[in-house]
N, C-alpha and C positions, 0 to 999 in steps of 0.2 A: 658568446656563450651557447653551450648546447643547449636544446630542447627536448625535452620529454616527452616523446612521444607513445610512450607504453600509457594504455587507457586505463581510468583507474576498474581495480577489479570490484566487485559488487561484491563483497562479504558480509556474509553478518555482522564480524565485529567492525567494520569499517562503517557501514551504514548507520551501528550503535551509536558509534562514537558524533558519528556527523547531527544523530538526532540528539545528542548532547550540545552540542552549539546552535541546532538549527531549528528545533525544533522543544527546547526545556520541556515543556511540560506533557509532552511523550512521554519523552524518557523520564520525568519525577516523576509521574505516575504509575512507571513501570512498563511500558509496551518495550516490546525488544522480537527484534527480529531474526529467528530462530535458523530458518532455512529459505535459503533462494537458490531458483534452478531458470534456464530460458523460458519453461514454459509455469513454472510454479514458483507462488512465494508461500509464504508463513511465520506471522507473527504471534507473538504470543502475549500474554498479559495477566498474572494474579490478583484476583479482587484482593483488595486489605484496605486499612483505612484510608488514606487516602483518596483513591481513587472512586468511595461507594456513596452512592446517595442514601438519600433518610430511610429507604429502606433494607436496608443491608443489603444490596447488591449493588453491584458495578454500575456508575453511573454510563449512561447511556450516553455521554461524549467519548468520554474514554473509549467505551465499544467502537465509535464512529470514528479515532483516531489511532485505531489499531488495525480496523478492517483498511480504511482510506490506504492507509503508507502500505499494504498488505498487495492496491494494487498499486498505487503511485510507485514502489519501488520499479516492477514490473516496466512500467512507463519511460522513469528513468535509463533501465538498468539497454532497453529499447531505443530510445532516442542516443543514447550511448552509443553504440554497438554500429549507428546507421549514420556518423559522424558527421550530420548534419546539424544544423543550428535552428530546433524547433521547441516550442514553446507548448504547454501543456497547463491545462488549468479546467480543474470539476466546471460543470456546466450544470449538472443535479444530480442530487443524490438520493436515491430512499432507503428507509432501511424497517424492518420486521421483526421485533423481537417475540418468543415465543414462552423463553423460560425466562426463570431471574439467572443471572449471570455472577457465580461464585466458587469458588476454586480456580484453578487455570486454565483458561479462555484462549482457544487457537483461534487463528482467523486466517484461513485459509483461501491463495485466490487460483483458480485454474487457466487463469485467459492469456496468455504470456503468447503462445500464437497467432491469438485475436489481436490483440494487441500490436506486434512484430507485423501483421496483415494490411493493417488500418493506417502504421509510417509508412510502409511503403507505399500506400495506394496513394496516400497524401504527398509524397516525396515523388510519384510517380506526373500523380495530376494538378500537382503545384498552387491543392486550395486546400484551405484547412477541412481535417475528418475529425469526427466525432465517432466514439465507440462506447459500448457500456462493456461495465466487467463486475460482476460479483465475488466478492469475498460473504464467507459464512463463519459464525463461529464457535466451536465446539467445545461443551466441556469437558471435564478427565473421562465421564462414561459418556462419547461420543455424541451425548444429544447437543443438537441444533437450538441455541440460546438466540440467536440473530443473527440476521441476514441482509446487507446491503450491497445496492446497483450503485454504479457511480458513472455516470457519463462523463469524459475526463474529452475536451477538443485539442484538438493536434491540430498544429497550423506549423509547416516552414517559415522561416522567419529570412527575408533576405540579407 
């Protein structure tokens, strides 16, 4: 039987379908990937009744899901490109909230190069590595509403 050696293409459409089946809470609260390249990703989520807090803004955990996804898809993409079996795990997270999140919020991560370098280091050294990446959420006016830092632990599995 022929083996499909074609790599999964990391497109917003495929990742959003992945959300429905593997991360339904993110999918049903409106978290969607809007853009992904080798160095950048953007995840959007619109404030609505299903994802709001009692203060009529977006619940912090929904912002956390969107921001983590913006970093995690870059990690997944680079692991896939490495052709290695590498585990990934968030080992620390820090979030700062500066404005009420209402309307459409876009979380942007520009750390693809840093992630790629860290995975390469994990492969070369044969030991686990950590990388701290940032995702910042902006409202429709371009004002930052929240900023998250994620520490990802990456380890080549034998």
